matplotlib code that plots the C-alpha trace (Angstrom):
import matplotlib.pyplot as plt

x = [62.3, 62.1, 61.6, 58.5, 56.8, 56.5, 53.7, 50.9, 51.7, 51.9, 48.5, 47.1, 48.3, 47.1, 43.6, 43.2, 44.6, 42.1, 39.2, 40.4, 40.7, 37.2, 35.7, 37.7, 36.8, 33.1, 33.3, 35.4, 34.3, 32.2, 35.2, 37.4, 35.0, 35.0, 38.9, 39.2, 37.0, 38.9, 42.2, 41.0, 38.6, 41.3, 42.3, 38.6, 38.2, 41.2, 39.8, 36.4, 34.9, 33.6, 32.1, 33.2, 29.9, 30.3, 33.7, 33.9, 35.3, 36.0, 35.3, 32.0, 30.9, 31.6, 29.4, 26.5, 26.7, 26.9, 24.0, 21.9, 22.6, 23.3, 20.5, 21.3, 23.2, 23.5, 25.7, 28.4, 28.8, 29.3, 31.9, 31.9, 31.8, 34.8, 36.7, 36.0, 37.2, 40.4, 41.1, 40.6, 42.9, 45.4, 45.6, 45.7, 48.5, 50.4, 50.3, 51.1, 54.2, 55.2, 55.0, 56.8, 59.6, 60.1, 60.2, 62.8, 65.0, 64.7, 65.9, 69.1, 68.9, 70.2, 67.4, 68.4, 67.7, 64.2, 63.7, 65.0, 67.3, 65.7, 66.7, 65.5, 62.2, 61.5, 62.6, 60.4, 57.4, 58.1, 58.6, 55.4, 53.4, 54.8, 53.8, 50.3, 49.7, 50.6, 47.4, 45.1, 45.9, 43.1, 40.5, 41.9, 41.4, 37.7, 37.2, 38.6, 36.4, 33.3, 34.1, 34.5, 31.8, 29.2, 31.8, 32.7, 29.1, 27.6, 24.1, 21.4, 21.4, 18.0, 18.7, 18.9, 22.5, 23.7, 22.1, 23.5, 27.0, 26.9, 25.4, 28.0, 29.1, 32.6, 33.2, 31.7, 34.1, 37.0, 36.3, 35.9, 39.4, 40.9, 39.4, 40.5, 44.0, 44.6, 44.8, 45.1, 48.2, 46.2, 44.4, 47.6, 47.6, 48.9, 51.0, 54.1, 52.4, 51.5, 55.2, 56.1, 53.2, 54.5, 56.6, 53.4, 52.9, 56.7, 56.8, 53.6, 54.9, 58.4, 57.0, 54.7, 57.6, 59.6, 56.7, 56.2, 59.9, 59.8, 56.4, 55.7, 57.5, 59.4, 57.5, 54.3, 55.5, 53.6, 50.4, 50.4, 46.6, 43.7, 43.9, 47.7, 47.5, 44.9, 46.8, 50.2, 48.7, 46.7, 49.6, 52.0, 49.6, 49.1, 52.9, 53.3, 50.4, 51.7, 55.0, 53.5, 50.3, 51.5, 51.9, 48.4, 47.2, 49.1, 47.8, 44.2, 44.6, 46.2, 43.5, 40.5, 40.4, 39.5, 40.3, 41.5, 40.5, 44.0, 45.7, 47.3, 46.1, 48.2, 51.3, 50.8, 50.3, 53.6, 55.5, 54.0, 53.7, 56.8, 55.9, 52.4, 53.5, 56.1, 53.6, 51.1, 53.7, 54.9, 51.5, 49.2, 51.6, 52.7, 49.3, 47.7, 49.7, 48.0, 44.3, 42.1, 44.9, 42.9, 40.3, 42.9, 44.7, 41.4, 40.6, 44.0, 43.8, 40.6, 41.0, 44.5, 43.8, 40.6, 42.4, 45.2, 42.9, 40.5, 43.4, 44.7, 41.3, 40.7, 44.2, 43.7, 40.4, 42.2, 44.9, 42.3, 40.3, 43.5, 44.4, 40.9, 40.7, 44.2, 43.2, 40.4, 42.6, 45.5, 43.1, 42.4, 45.4, 44.0, 44.0, 47.5, 48.7, 47.1, 48.8, 52.2, 51.7, 50.9, 53.9, 56.2, 54.8, 55.5, 59.0, 59.8, 58.9, 61.2, 60.7, 58.1, 60.2, 60.8, 57.2, 55.8, 57.9, 57.1, 53.4, 53.1, 55.2, 52.9, 49.8, 51.1, 52.2, 48.8, 47.0, 48.6, 47.8, 44.2, 43.7, 44.8, 42.4, 39.4, 40.1]
y = [5.6, 8.5, 11.8, 12.5, 9.5, 11.6, 13.6, 11.1, 10.8, 14.7, 15.0, 12.3, 14.2, 17.5, 16.2, 14.5, 17.6, 19.9, 17.5, 17.5, 21.3, 21.8, 19.6, 21.2, 24.7, 24.0, 22.7, 25.6, 28.6, 30.3, 30.3, 31.6, 34.5, 35.4, 35.1, 37.5, 40.1, 39.8, 40.5, 43.8, 45.2, 46.9, 49.0, 49.9, 50.8, 53.1, 54.8, 55.3, 53.1, 50.8, 51.7, 50.0, 48.1, 46.9, 45.3, 41.6, 40.6, 37.0, 34.3, 33.4, 37.0, 37.4, 34.4, 35.8, 39.4, 38.3, 35.9, 38.6, 41.6, 40.2, 37.8, 34.6, 31.6, 32.8, 35.6, 33.1, 32.0, 35.3, 34.8, 31.0, 30.1, 32.3, 30.9, 27.3, 28.1, 29.8, 27.0, 24.2, 26.0, 26.9, 23.4, 21.7, 23.9, 23.7, 19.9, 19.6, 21.8, 20.5, 16.8, 17.5, 19.6, 17.2, 14.2, 15.9, 16.6, 13.0, 11.5, 9.6, 9.8, 6.9, 4.5, 5.1, 8.8, 9.0, 12.6, 16.1, 18.2, 21.0, 23.8, 21.8, 20.9, 24.5, 25.7, 23.2, 24.3, 28.0, 27.5, 25.5, 28.1, 31.0, 29.3, 28.6, 32.1, 33.7, 32.2, 32.6, 36.0, 37.9, 35.4, 35.7, 39.5, 39.0, 36.6, 39.1, 41.8, 39.7, 38.6, 42.1, 43.9, 43.9, 45.1, 48.1, 49.1, 51.3, 51.2, 49.3, 45.5, 45.5, 48.4, 48.0, 49.4, 46.7, 44.0, 45.3, 45.5, 42.0, 40.4, 41.6, 39.0, 37.7, 39.7, 42.8, 42.7, 41.9, 45.0, 47.1, 46.0, 46.7, 50.2, 51.0, 49.7, 51.5, 48.7, 45.0, 44.5, 45.8, 42.4, 41.0, 43.4, 41.4, 39.0, 40.1, 39.1, 35.8, 35.2, 35.7, 33.4, 30.6, 29.9, 28.6, 25.5, 25.0, 24.9, 22.9, 20.1, 20.3, 20.0, 17.2, 15.3, 15.8, 14.7, 11.7, 10.6, 11.2, 9.7, 7.1, 3.9, 4.0, 1.0, 3.0, 6.2, 5.6, 4.7, 5.9, 5.5, 8.0, 9.2, 9.8, 11.5, 13.9, 14.7, 15.1, 17.4, 19.4, 19.9, 20.9, 23.5, 25.0, 25.4, 27.0, 29.4, 30.6, 31.6, 33.3, 34.9, 38.5, 38.4, 37.1, 40.1, 42.4, 40.6, 40.8, 44.6, 45.1, 43.1, 44.6, 47.7, 50.1, 53.8, 55.1, 58.6, 59.1, 58.1, 54.9, 52.8, 54.5, 54.2, 50.4, 49.9, 51.7, 49.9, 46.4, 43.7, 44.4, 48.0, 47.1, 44.7, 47.1, 49.9, 47.8, 46.8, 50.4, 52.1, 49.4, 47.1, 43.5, 42.2, 43.7, 41.3, 38.4, 39.6, 36.5, 34.0, 31.6, 31.2, 30.9, 28.1, 26.3, 26.7, 25.5, 22.5, 21.2, 22.5, 21.1, 17.9, 17.3, 18.2, 15.7, 13.0, 13.5, 13.8, 10.3, 8.7, 10.4, 9.6, 5.9, 6.0, 7.7, 5.0, 2.2, 3.9, 4.4, 0.7, -0.3, 2.0, 0.9, -2.7, -2.1, -0.2, -2.6, -5.4, -3.6, -4.2, -1.7, 1.1, 0.2, 0.4, 3.9, 5.1, 3.8, 5.4, 8.8, 8.6, 7.8, 10.8, 13.1, 11.6, 12.4, 16.1, 16.1, 17.0, 14.2, 11.1, 11.1, 12.0, 9.4, 6.6, 7.5, 7.7, 4.6, 2.6, 3.7, 2.8, -0.7, -1.3, 0.0, -2.1, -5.3, -4.5, -3.5, -6.6, -8.8, -6.8, -7.6, -11.3]
z = [-31.9, -34.4, -32.9, -35.0, -33.4, -30.3, -32.2, -31.4, -27.6, -27.5, -29.2, -26.8, -23.7, -25.2, -25.9, -22.5, -20.7, -22.5, -21.5, -17.9, -17.8, -19.2, -16.5, -13.7, -15.1, -15.1, -11.5, -10.0, -12.2, -9.5, -7.2, -10.0, -10.6, -6.8, -6.7, -9.7, -7.9, -4.7, -6.6, -7.9, -5.3, -3.2, -6.2, -6.8, -3.2, -3.2, -6.3, -4.6, -7.3, -4.6, -1.2, 2.0, 2.1, -1.4, -0.8, 0.0, 3.4, 2.5, -0.1, 1.7, 1.9, -1.8, -2.6, -0.5, -1.9, -5.5, -5.0, -3.3, -5.5, -9.0, -9.8, -8.0, -9.3, -13.0, -11.8, -10.8, -14.4, -16.2, -18.9, -18.5, -22.2, -22.9, -20.0, -21.0, -24.5, -23.1, -20.6, -23.2, -25.7, -23.1, -21.7, -25.1, -26.3, -23.0, -22.8, -26.5, -26.3, -22.8, -23.8, -27.1, -25.6, -22.7, -25.0, -27.2, -24.2, -22.9, -26.2, -25.6, -21.8, -19.7, -18.6, -15.0, -15.4, -17.0, -15.9, -16.5, -14.3, -12.3, -14.7, -17.7, -16.1, -15.3, -18.7, -20.6, -18.5, -19.1, -22.8, -23.2, -21.1, -23.1, -26.4, -25.1, -23.7, -27.0, -28.5, -25.5, -23.9, -25.9, -24.6, -21.1, -21.3, -22.3, -19.4, -16.9, -18.3, -18.1, -14.5, -13.2, -15.3, -12.5, -10.0, -12.1, -12.9, -10.2, -11.6, -9.7, -10.2, -11.9, -14.3, -18.1, -18.0, -15.6, -17.6, -20.9, -19.4, -18.0, -21.1, -23.6, -26.1, -26.6, -29.9, -28.4, -25.5, -27.8, -30.0, -26.8, -25.6, -29.0, -29.2, -25.6, -25.9, -29.2, -31.8, -32.5, -30.3, -27.4, -27.2, -25.8, -22.7, -19.8, -21.9, -20.1, -16.9, -18.5, -19.4, -15.7, -14.7, -16.9, -13.9, -12.2, -14.4, -14.5, -10.7, -10.5, -12.7, -11.1, -7.6, -8.8, -10.2, -6.9, -4.7, -6.9, -6.6, -2.8, -1.9, -4.6, -5.2, -8.5, -9.8, -9.6, -11.2, -14.4, -12.6, -8.9, -8.6, -8.7, -5.1, -5.2, -8.6, -7.3, -4.1, -5.8, -8.4, -5.9, -3.4, -6.2, -7.5, -4.1, -3.7, -7.1, -6.6, -3.2, -4.9, -8.0, -6.5, -6.4, -10.2, -10.5, -8.6, -11.0, -14.1, -13.0, -12.5, -15.9, -17.7, -15.8, -18.0, -15.1, -15.7, -12.4, -11.3, -10.0, -13.3, -11.9, -14.7, -17.3, -15.2, -14.8, -18.5, -19.3, -16.6, -17.1, -14.5, -12.5, -12.1, -11.1, -8.4, -7.1, -7.0, -5.1, -2.5, -2.1, -1.9, -0.5, 1.4, 1.1, 2.3, -0.8, -3.0, -1.3, -1.3, -1.8, -1.7, 0.4, -2.3, -5.0, -3.1, -2.6, -6.3, -7.3, -5.0, -6.5, -10.0, -10.8, -8.9, -10.9, -14.1, -13.7, -12.4, -15.3, -17.8, -16.7, -17.2, -20.6, -21.8, -21.0, -23.0, -25.9, -26.0, -26.0, -28.7, -30.8, -30.5, -31.4, -34.5, -35.6, -35.2, -37.7, -40.1, -40.2, -41.2, -44.5, -46.8, -49.4, -46.8, -45.7, -49.3, -49.7, -46.5, -47.6, -51.1, -49.6, -47.3, -50.3, -52.2, -49.3, -48.9, -52.5, -51.8, -48.8, -45.2, -44.5, -44.3, -40.6, -39.8, -42.2, -40.8, -37.2, -37.7, -39.9, -37.4, -34.6, -36.7, -37.5, -33.9, -32.6, -35.2, -34.0, -30.4, -31.3, -33.3, -30.4, -28.1, -30.3, -30.5]

ax = plt.figure().add_subplot(projection="3d")
ax.plot(x, y, z, "-o")
ax.set_aspect("equal")
plt.show()
C-alpha cells in the first residue's frame, strides 16, 4: 500500500477524534473549570490575593461557592466556546499527526508484530502532541484566563467590573495577553510546559495499548466493545495524569497571568516550567504539586473514556459514509475520467504521483464496497 494512502485513514481518525473530544469537553467542562481554579488558588492565597474563606476546600466546595457567588450555572461555563475550539483543534491535529506518524513507523513491520516498541510509541505520541500544541497554545492561554477571571477579581460578584471581566471576548483576551507578554510570541506562554505535557497523551495511548494486550483477546483488538473501550481509555488516562500532574500545576500558573505582589511571577516566566515546579516543591511542599488531583483524575476518567468511545462510534459512521459516497461516485464514468485526468496533470508537475495513486486506489476500492452495500 502506498504511504500516501494513509492520508484518508489519518483524516478519518482526526475527524472522529475531534468530534469525540467536543462531546466530552461539553460534558466535563464545569469540572475542568473547577480543577483549573484548584491548581492556582494556593499561589493566590500565598500572595494574599485570596482570603482563607474564599479558597475552595474540595471539588464539591468549589462547585457550591461558584454557584452561590458567581451567578449560578452560567458561571461554570465561562470560556466554554474557546475551550471547545481549542479541544477540537487540539484533538484533530493530535490524532492526525499520531495516526500518520504511527502508520509510517508500522510500514514494513512483520504481521506478528502489529505494534510499536515502547520508545517508538512514546516518541510518536510526544511528536504528535508537540505539533498539535504549536497551533493551540494561544487558545489554551485564553481558556485559562477566562476560567480564572472571577477568581482574580476581588470586586463584588454583582459589580459591573466583575461582569465586564468575566464577559471579555476571545479576541479581547488574546490582545490582553499579547500586550502583557510583550509581543506576538507571548501568546505561546506555557508552550514549554505543553511540550513536557505531551508525555501525557503518549503515556495514555501507551498504557491503553498495554492494557489492551493484557486484558483483551487478540482477536478483539480492533473492536473490543464499547464498555471495554471506555474502561481501557479511562484507566490509561488516570495513570498518565497521575504521573504528569505536577507539570499541569506549573502550566496553569504560568498561563494564569497573575502578577504576584512578591515578584514570583517574573521568576517563573524566566525559568519556565521546570523552575516553576521546582519552586513550588521548595517553597510550598510536594503536596502543593498535587492540589486538586482528585478532580483531575475524575475528569480524566470520564473525559478520555467518553472521547475514545465517541471516537469509535463516529469513526464507524465516517467509514460507512465514505463507502456510500464512493459508491455513488464510482458509478459515474465521467467523474472517474475527470479524477484520473487531474491526477495525471499533477503527476506531470511532479510530487503528486504517490498521493494521486493512493487516493484514487482508495476511492475505487471504497466505491466497489459502497456499491455492493447499496444493492
